[in-house]
C-alpha positions in Angstrom: 41.6 -22.9 -31.4 39.8 -26.1 -30.1 37.9 -25.1 -26.9 36.0 -27.6 -24.8 33.7 -26.6 -21.9 33.1 -29.1 -19.2 29.5 -28.5 -18.2 26.4 -27.9 -20.4 24.6 -25.9 -17.7 23.6 -22.3 -17.9 27.0 -20.8 -17.4 28.9 -23.2 -19.6 26.3 -22.8 -22.4 26.4 -19.0 -22.2 30.1 -18.6 -22.3 30.4 -21.3 -25.0 27.8 -19.5 -27.1 29.7 -16.2 -26.8 33.1 -17.8 -27.6 31.6 -19.3 -30.7 31.2 -15.8 -32.1 34.9 -15.8 -32.8 35.2 -17.7 -36.1 38.7 -18.9 -35.2 37.3 -20.8 -32.2 35.9 -24.4 -32.4 33.8 -24.6 -29.3 32.4 -27.9 -27.9 30.3 -28.4 -24.8 31.1 -31.6 -23.0 27.7 -32.7 -21.6 26.3 -35.4 -19.4 23.9 -37.2 -21.8 23.4 -38.0 -25.5 20.0 -36.3 -25.7 21.4 -33.0 -24.6 24.3 -33.4 -27.1 21.8 -34.0 -29.9 19.7 -31.1 -28.9 22.6 -28.7 -29.1 24.0 -30.1 -32.3 20.7 -30.6 -34.2 18.2 -28.0 -32.7 20.8 -25.5 -31.5 19.0 -25.1 -28.2 19.5 -26.0 -24.5 15.9 -25.6 -23.4 16.5 -26.8 -19.8 18.5 -23.6 -19.1 17.4 -21.3 -21.9 14.0 -22.3 -23.2 13.5 -19.4 -25.5 17.1 -19.0 -26.9 18.5 -20.2 -30.2 22.2 -21.0 -29.8 25.0 -20.4 -32.3 25.1 -23.0 -35.0 28.8 -23.0 -34.5 28.4 -24.3 -30.9 28.7 -28.1 -30.8 28.3 -30.7 -28.0 29.7 -34.1 -27.2 29.6 -36.9 -24.6 32.8 -38.5 -25.9 35.6 -38.3 -23.4 38.2 -39.1 -26.0 37.4 -35.8 -27.8 39.0 -33.9 -24.9 42.4 -35.1 -26.1 42.0 -32.6 -29.0 41.5 -29.6 -26.8 43.8 -26.6 -26.7 41.8 -25.0 -23.9 39.4 -26.6 -21.5 36.9 -24.4 -19.5 35.6 -25.9 -16.2 32.0 -24.8 -15.7 30.6 -27.4 -13.3 29.3 -27.2 -9.7 32.2 -27.3 -7.2 30.7 -30.4 -5.4 31.0 -32.4 -8.6 34.5 -31.4 -9.6 36.4 -34.2 -7.8 34.3 -37.0 -9.3 34.2 -35.5 -12.9 37.9 -34.7 -13.0 38.8 -38.2 -11.7 36.7 -39.6 -14.5 38.2 -37.4 -17.2 41.8 -36.8 -16.2 43.3 -39.5 -18.4 41.9 -37.7 -21.5 43.3 -34.3 -20.5 46.7 -33.4 -21.9 49.3 -31.7 -19.7 49.8 -29.1 -22.4 46.1 -28.0 -22.4 45.2 -24.7 -20.7 42.7 -25.3 -18.0 40.4 -22.3 -17.2 38.4 -22.6 -14.0 35.0 -20.9 -14.0 33.7 -22.9 -11.1 33.3 -21.2 -7.7 33.8 -22.9 -4.4 36.3 -24.2 -1.8 37.0 -27.8 -1.3 37.8 -29.8 1.8 40.3 -28.2 4.3 40.2 -24.9 2.4 41.7 -26.2 -0.8 41.0 -24.0 -3.8 39.7 -25.6 -7.0 42.9 -24.3 -8.8 45.2 -26.1 -6.3 43.2 -29.3 -6.6 43.3 -29.2 -10.4 47.1 -28.6 -10.4 47.7 -31.6 -8.1 45.2 -33.9 -9.7 46.2 -33.2 -13.3 49.9 -32.8 -12.5 50.1 -29.4 -14.3 50.6 -25.8 -13.5 48.8 -24.7 -16.7 45.7 -23.8 -14.8 44.1 -20.3 -14.5 41.1 -18.6 -12.9 38.4 -16.6 -14.7 35.8 -15.0 -12.5 33.7 -11.8 -12.7 30.4 -10.0 -12.4 28.5 -12.0 -15.0 25.0 -13.6 -15.0 24.5 -16.4 -17.6 21.1 -14.9 -18.5 22.9 -11.7 -19.6 25.8 -13.3 -21.3 23.6 -15.6 -23.4 22.0 -12.5 -24.8 25.3 -10.9 -25.8 25.6 -8.4 -23.0 29.1 -6.9 -22.7 30.6 -8.7 -19.7 33.9 -8.6 -17.8 36.0 -11.2 -16.1 39.2 -11.2 -14.1 41.9 -13.6 -15.4 44.1 -14.9 -12.6 47.2 -16.2 -14.5 50.9 -16.9 -14.0 52.5 -16.7 -17.5 52.1 -14.3 -20.4 51.4 -17.2 -22.7 48.3 -18.1 -20.7 47.0 -14.5 -20.8 47.7 -14.2 -24.5 45.7 -17.3 -25.3 42.6 -15.9 -23.5 43.0 -12.6 -25.2 43.1 -14.4 -28.6 39.9 -16.5 -28.0 37.8 -13.6 -26.7 38.5 -11.4 -29.7 35.4 -10.6 -31.7 33.2 -11.5 -28.6 31.5 -9.4 -26.0 33.7 -10.9 -23.3 36.3 -8.5 -21.8 39.0 -9.1 -19.1 41.1 -7.4 -16.6 43.9 -9.5 -15.1 46.2 -10.3 -12.1 48.8 -12.9 -11.1 47.0 -13.3 -7.8 45.2 -16.6 -8.8 44.3 -17.5 -5.2 42.8 -14.0 -4.7 40.5 -14.4 -7.7 39.4 -17.8 -6.4 38.8 -16.6 -2.9 36.8 -13.5 -4.0 34.4 -15.7 -6.0 33.5 -17.5 -2.8 33.6 -14.6 -0.3 31.2 -12.4 -2.4 28.4 -15.1 -1.9 28.7 -14.9 1.9 28.2 -11.1 2.0 25.5 -11.2 -0.7 23.4 -13.2 1.8 24.0 -10.4 4.4 23.0 -7.6 2.0 19.9 -9.6 1.1 19.0 -9.9 4.8 19.6 -6.1 5.3 17.4 -5.2 2.3 14.6 -7.5 3.5 14.6 -6.0 7.0 15.2 -2.4 6.3 14.7 -1.6 2.6 16.9 1.5 3.1 19.7 2.7 0.8 21.5 4.2 3.8 21.4 0.9 5.7 22.2 -1.2 2.6 25.4 0.7 1.8 26.4 0.9 5.4 26.4 -2.9 5.5 28.0 -3.1 2.0 30.8 -0.8 3.1 31.5 -2.9 6.2 31.3 -6.0 4.0 34.1 -4.7 1.8 36.2 -4.1 4.9 35.7 -7.6 6.1 36.3 -9.1 2.6 39.7 -7.2 2.6 40.6 -8.8 5.9 39.6 -12.3 4.8 41.3 -12.0 1.5 44.7 -11.1 3.1 44.3 -13.6 5.9 43.5 -16.5 3.5 46.5 -15.7 1.2 45.2 -13.4 -1.5 46.4 -9.9 -2.4 44.4 -6.8 -1.3 44.7 -5.1 -4.7 42.6 -7.9 -6.3 39.6 -6.5 -4.5 39.7 -3.6 -6.9 39.3 -5.8 -10.0 36.1 -7.0 -11.6 36.3 -10.3 -9.5 36.3 -8.0 -6.4 34.1 -4.9 -6.3 32.3 -5.9 -9.5 31.3 -9.4 -8.5 30.5 -8.4 -4.9 28.3 -5.7 -6.3 26.3 -7.7 -8.8 25.9 -10.6 -6.4 24.8 -8.5 -3.5 22.5 -6.0 -5.2 20.8 -7.9 -8.1 17.8 -10.1 -7.6 19.1 -12.6 -10.1 21.6 -13.6 -7.4 20.6 -16.8 -5.6 22.7 -15.9 -2.5 21.0 -12.5 -2.3 17.6 -14.2 -2.7 18.6 -16.5 0.2 19.3 -13.5 2.3 16.0 -11.9 1.4 14.2 -15.1 2.6 16.1 -15.1 5.8 15.4 -11.4 6.4 11.7 -11.9 5.8 11.6 -14.9 8.1 10.8 -17.4 5.3 14.0 -19.4 5.6 13.4 -22.8 7.2 16.0 -24.0 9.6 17.6 -27.3 8.5 16.5 -27.0 4.8 18.9 -29.4 3.2 17.2 -29.6 -0.2 18.2 -26.1 -1.2 21.6 -26.2 -3.1 22.4 -22.6 -2.3 21.8 -23.2 1.4 24.0 -26.3 1.4 26.9 -24.6 -0.5 26.7 -21.5 1.7 26.7 -23.5 4.9 29.7 -25.6 3.8 31.7 -22.5 2.6 31.0 -20.5 5.8 32.0 -23.5 8.0 35.2 -24.2 6.0 36.3 -20.5 6.2 35.3 -20.2 9.8 37.5 -23.2 10.7 40.5 -21.6 9.0 40.4 -18.4 11.0 42.0 -17.6 14.4 39.8 -16.1 17.1 41.7 -12.8 16.8 40.7 -12.6 13.1 37.1 -13.6 13.8 36.8 -10.7 16.3 37.6 -8.3 13.5 34.8 -9.9 11.4 31.5 -9.2 13.2 29.3 -9.6 10.1 30.9 -12.8 9.1 30.8 -14.1 12.6 27.1 -13.3 13.0 26.2 -15.1 9.9 28.3 -18.1 10.8 26.6 -18.2 14.3 23.2 -17.9 12.7 23.7 -21.1 10.6 25.7 -23.1 13.1 23.3 -22.5 16.0 20.2 -22.8 13.8 18.8 -19.5 15.0 15.2 -18.8 14.2 15.7 -15.1 13.3 18.6 -13.0 12.1 18.8 -9.8 14.1 21.2 -7.0 13.3 22.5 -5.2 16.4 24.1 -2.2 14.8 26.1 -1.2 17.9 27.8 -4.5 18.2 28.1 -5.3 14.5 29.0 -1.9 13.1 30.3 0.4 15.8 33.6 -1.4 16.3 36.5 0.8 17.5 39.5 0.6 15.3 42.2 -1.4 17.0 45.7 0.1 16.9 48.9 -2.0 17.4 52.3 -0.5 18.3 55.7 -2.1 18.1 59.3 -1.0 18.1 62.6 -2.0 16.6 65.8 -1.0 14.8 64.9 -2.8 11.6 68.4 -2.6 10.2 69.0 -4.9 7.2 65.3 -5.5 6.8 64.7 -9.3 6.4 62.1 -12.0 6.4 62.0 -12.2 10.2 61.1 -8.5 10.4 58.3 -8.9 7.9 56.9 -11.9 9.8 56.7 -10.1 13.1 55.1 -7.0 11.3 52.6 -9.3 9.6 51.7 -11.0 12.9 51.5 -7.7 14.7 49.1 -6.3 12.1 46.9 -9.3 12.4 46.2 -8.2 16.0 44.5 -5.0 14.9 43.5 -2.7 12.1 46.3 -0.2 12.2 50.0 -0.8 12.9 52.3 1.9 14.2 56.0 1.1 14.2 58.6 3.0 16.2 62.2 2.7 14.8 65.3 3.8 16.6 66.9 7.0 15.4 70.6 7.0 14.6 71.3 9.0 17.8 69.3 6.6 20.0 71.2 3.6 18.5 74.4 5.3 19.6 73.0 5.5 23.1 72.1 1.8 22.9 75.6 0.9 21.5 74.1 -0.3 18.2 76.0 0.2 15.0 73.4 0.4 12.1 74.3 -0.3 8.5 71.4 1.8 7.2 70.5 5.3 8.2 67.2 6.2 10.1 65.7 7.9 7.0 66.3 4.9 4.8 65.1 2.4 7.4 62.0 4.6 7.8 61.5 4.6 4.0 61.8 0.8 3.8 59.2 0.3 6.6 56.7 2.8 5.0 56.8 0.6 1.8 55.8 -2.5 3.8 52.0 -3.2 3.3 51.5 -4.1 6.9 52.7 -0.7 8.3 50.4 2.3 8.5 52.6 4.8 10.4 56.3 5.0 11.2 57.4 7.1 14.2 60.9 7.8 15.6 62.1 6.2 18.8 64.6 8.5 20.4 64.5 7.4 24.1 63.4 4.5 26.2 60.9 6.5 28.2 58.7 7.6 25.4 56.6 4.5 25.1 53.8 5.5 27.5 53.4 8.8 25.7 53.4 7.0 22.3 50.7 4.7 23.5 48.6 7.6 24.6 49.2 9.8 21.5 48.4 7.0 19.1 45.5 5.6 21.1 47.2 2.2 21.1 45.2 -0.9 22.1 47.9 -3.6 21.7 51.7 -3.2 22.4 53.7 -5.9 20.6 57.4 -7.0 21.0 59.4 -10.1 20.3 59.4 -12.7 23.1 63.1 -12.0 23.8 61.7 -8.9 25.6 59.2 -10.9 27.6 58.2 -9.2 30.8 60.2 -6.0 30.1 57.2 -4.0 29.1 54.5 -5.4 31.4 54.2 -1.9 33.0 52.3 -0.8 29.8 49.4 -3.1 30.7 48.0 -0.1 32.7 47.4 1.5 29.3 46.9 -1.3 26.7 47.3 -5.1 26.1 50.9 -6.3 25.9 51.8 -9.2 23.6 55.1 -10.9 23.1 55.4 -12.7 19.8 57.9 -15.5 19.1 60.8 -14.5 16.9 61.2 -16.1 13.5 63.6 -19.1 13.8 66.8 -19.2 11.7 67.2 -15.5 10.9 68.2 -12.3 12.7 70.0 -9.1 11.9 73.0 -10.2 14.0 73.2 -13.4 11.9 73.0 -11.5 8.7 75.8 -9.0 9.8 78.0 -12.0 10.7 77.5 -13.5 7.2 78.3 -10.1 5.6 81.4 -9.7 7.7 82.7 -13.0 6.4 
């Protein structure tokens, strides 16, 4: 297998050196200058990044762009800020059949992931993500290391499995490519926060309190930005957040330590970690609604610190940590569950942390004059399987809503805007929100189609 790695920095060199352990792999670093290429080929070193390390004699290097046409797999291991320029310069030498593996971490303008940019720029869907809790200084010395593969086809996964055979690289996997990409960015933000906490308190209790809250916020961000919650449980999630937040080899944790000790200089534009962190936080902050930001006190505090150029990062635990869980309540028949139902449930869940759904019983539907196609028990079972729903309760009469609000400690009552004004009397007990219905679909419309 002919493998080319774009980037002869620490990570590209480390992963290339490990892949060269597989005798079926022909691994070549694509590097910036001829002197580095000669050093790798003749001296088997890359002293700028690993001054005391001899590289595998099987690892080669080149500066020749035409050599990329021979690649079966191309790994991308370059800083995110350089990706656009480098890919623009090399794209005519990259075959549409080659598998592109993105190791780079970052978000581009307007929240575009690197994967989405590569697919568009290279006119191919043969692009996957590979991220995990791995330091290059460990990988270069042969430490067993794990990555998450974010892929779409079995063929893509099989090719990775084949090239990592006989190496110390291990993988878990998911089809949630965007989740893998997002987690590789989000973990850096919260590593800064853990660094600040350790610098100011040096307490395991406090550290893991903030770390626990960080995971809660990462889960919210992951879902809000389009990833899947279960990806958090992979090595690109808990593993990468853990290693980046808790190990002093992490540059983002080190930045947090400097901030926490008061050594961070406001407006320091020479530090690459600071620049990348500022850009990422600003990009994500601009993508979020105010409702979501209100559920992210740690993220919002860090965004405010950088945006307002605050002199000192102060953790107010009562405001940052002691946040009351917000419960949302909605009602409906939910017969013939469809996309419109899922949309209103999703939007309702975004207004809080816990969503309670009341569904009309068969007996109550008779009182309302509604003829349901599906029984209450089955409708309840369907709703309980929806990821946005935390609890399903029966609705057996119109008058029960006040008691339901009290019993479930509801903060927000939500209904479709076709009920606008009908439940304003509940404002005495909670906030009342009327959401627009999803255009183009309704249970009534579906029933009319089925009747035909």
